[in-house]
N, C-alpha and C positions, 0 to 999 in steps of 0.2 A: 635765092637758092636754095634748093636744097642740101639736109643737112640728112648725117647720117642716122639710122634706127632699126630695130627689130621686127616693128609692123611697117605696114605700106606706107607710112611717110616719115622719112629721114628725121631724126633729129640731133641735136649735139655731143649728149651724151650717153648714147645707146650704141650697142654693137661693136663695142671696145673704143669709140673715135673721145676719148678724155685727152682734157688739159695732159700735159708732162708736169710731173708734180713738182722737179728739180728744175731750180733756175739757173741759165747759164751764165759761165760768168762772160762780161762783156771784155774782148781782149782787145791791147790796142797793141799794133803790130808794131814789132821794135822795126830798125833800119836795115836793110842789107849790111850786113858785112863791111864789102865792099866800098859804100854808102858810107858808111863810120868810118872806117880811116882815112879817105877823102875829106871829108865833110873838115871846115874847120874850127879850129878850136872857140871860135867865139858864135857856130851856131847855136840857133834856138831849139831846146828840148821839152820833153812836157815832163813837169815832175812828175813823182810819182802820187804827191796828195791830190792832184789834177787829178789823174785814171784815175783813183780811189771817189775823187769827190763824181765824176759823170759816172762810177760803178752806181755809188747811193745814190745818186739820181734819178737813173733809169730803174732802180730797184723800187724806187722812192712812187716813182709815175706809174708803175706795173700795180704796185701790190694797188693801188688808187685804184686804178682801173678796175681792178677785180672787183674790188669792194663796189664801185658807182655798178657795176653789172650785176653783182648782186643784188645789190638794191633798186633795180632798175635805169637805175640813169643811164641812160644808152650813150646819151651824146657828153654829158663828162666821160663817163669811161672810153669813147672814143677818141675823143680832144686828149685826153690822158697816153693812151696809146700810136696817137700822130706826134707827138711830141717826143714820146719815150724810142718811136724808132728812127726817126729826124739826130736822135743824139747814138743810138746804138743801133744802125742798120741792118745788123748780121744777128739779132739775138730772135734766136726761134722760139724762143718761148712766148716773144712779145709779137713776131709778124706773126704767129696761129691763132694768140689771141685774137690782134686786129683782123687778121681776113675771118676767122669766124664769127666776129662781130658781126665787120661790115657783111659779109653773107646773111646772117636771121636780117639784118636791117635793109637790106638793099630790097627786098620781094615787095613787103609792106609799106614803103616808101617808092615802090618804083623808079628807084634811083639806078642810074646806069654807074654816075662815078662809084656808087660801093659797090654795087658789081664788079666793077674792073677792080675795086681797090681788095674785094676779095680773091678774086682770083690772083691778081701779083702778089701781094701777101702772101698764100700760099703753095704758087708755085717756089715764089724764093724760098721760102721754108725746104720744099724739098731738093733745091738747087745744094743746100746748106749739108741737110738730113734726110739723104733718100730715104734712109731707113724710117722714116717720123709716117707711120701707118697714119696715124690722126688722120693730118692734112692731104697724104692721099686722098682719103677715103671722104673727104671733104669736097675735092676738088671730083671726084668721081661722081657725087652728087651735083654737083653745080653741074661739070660737063655736060650731063646726062638729062639735067631740067633747065638747064637756062635756055632762053632764045638763041639763034643764030648769032646774030647782032652784038650780043657781047658775048659774044665765044663759044658758045654750044657746041659742044662736037659726040655725037656717039662714038665715034672710031676713037678720040682722044680717052672718053671714058673705058670705054674696052683695054685699050691700052694699059691704063691705070690698072683696069680689075687685075689684068695680068700680071701685071709686077707683085702687085698686092699678091695672089695668090701664092706666090715665091717668098713674102714675106712673112704674112700669114694666114695657114691653107684657109682655116675656117673664115676671115673674113674676105678673104677671096672669092671664098664658095660664094658669100651671101649676097657680095655685090656682082658677081658674073650669073647669077641665078636671076637677082633684081634687075640688069639688065636684058636679059633675054627674055624675063617677062613681059618691060616696058617695048620690047620689041616683037612681040609677040611670037617670040620663037620657040616655040611651047615642045617641039622635036629637042633642041639644043637643051630645053629645061630639064626638060626629063632625063636625055643620055646624060647629065651632069649632076643629077641625084643617083637616077642607079648605079652611077658606076662610083658614085660614094657608100651608096649602099652596101656594094659588094663587096668591098675593101672594109668596112663598118658597120655592121648589119643592125649594130644595136644601135647608131648614129640617129636621135630621135629629133634631133632638127633636122637633118636629111630627109626624114619620113614626113616631119611636119612641110618644106619646100615643095615635094612630091604632091600633097596634100591639097597645098594650096595654087601647083599647076592645074590641078584635074579641077578644080572649083574657078582658075581664073577660065581654062581652056575648052572644060565639057568632053575630055579624051582621060582614058582610061580612070572612069569613074568610082570602081570598084576598088581598083589598087587605091586612088588618094582617100576613099573611104576607109578602109582598112587600117592607113594608115597615119589618119589623123586622130582614130578612135581608139589608135595604138598609145597617140601622144595625151590624149585626153584620161588615159588611165594612166600612164606613166605621174603626171603631175608633177614635171620638173620645172626648176626655178627659170631658167633661160631658155626653155617659153613662152610665146604671146600666154597670155591668159584664159583661162576656160570660157570666156565670153567668145573670144575668136576664134579660139576652135569648135565653140558650136554656132559662130558665122559660118566658117567654109565648108562645115560638114551638112550645114542646112543648105547651102549654094548645092552642094551634091547631088545632096536627097530632092532636091527643086529638080534639077537635070533628071535628073531619073524617074522623075514620075510620082515621086511621093511626098507628095504634099500635105498628110499628115503625120510624118517623118519632120520634117523639115518644120513645121512648126511647134513640133515639141523639143527641136535644137535649140531654136529659135529662144524660146518660154525658158529653157535650160540657162541659156547664155544670159539672157537679162534677169536669175536670180542672180547671176555671178558676177552681174554689171549691169545695173540698171538704166547707166545712164551711155550706155551704148548706142547710138543711133541710127548706125545702121543695121542692128539687131533689132532695134524697135519698128524701123520701117518697111523691113521686110517683110516682119510678122504683123504689120496692118496691110500688107499690100496682099497677104495669104487669106485675111481673115475676110 
């Protein structure tokens, strides 16, 4: 399953999709007032120390899962998270961690059960916390990347992107634009960038996405080149690195028939990041 990122492939921590730092308290629902009044004097109740012990057990499992996941012990982390959700089925922090881990593992393991676990856990997070943007971003990645037989749906992906835009304009822009490119809806992608730049002419992220759209579509090449050159000159931390900017610039130059210029950009990008395979491959084809 795909996860969110700033570049062309989503990842867990980029673009703001970070795990919430604060742990939510595990609440034990009290009996309704009328039920309490009607209950016989000898009715069983949950002692306070038992509720505290349950909270502590869930917290312990959650922290153990986080440590195991960080250490690469994914099976142990998954086991701890599943046990924690059995004890606390409405803990959004536990559900989110379980959903993202199951999602990360589902692809490499070709596991349909893990894919369903990821989707179900993240959907439950949004039922409990509709403003949880991290879970919504992950679900956009899931719905837009998963095959139909495990629940993939571009319609649902667009719906979540629309909702996300009302909660976080920047994230909504990123995911809507990403979906447009995936669907080759280039006119819509350009329109989204143009509308943003009319309101915020200095928005370099929108300029970057306009450049990417040009490189992908082969349309408005001059506009895309100008936008990416401005991004490269600005050198701001929230944009992809110079290697990626040079990659997209080179692609535009190739489409403009400027082979020499494209080679120069690819070489410039490799100086910034010699491990960029896309740059190396494109450069090799032109030489």
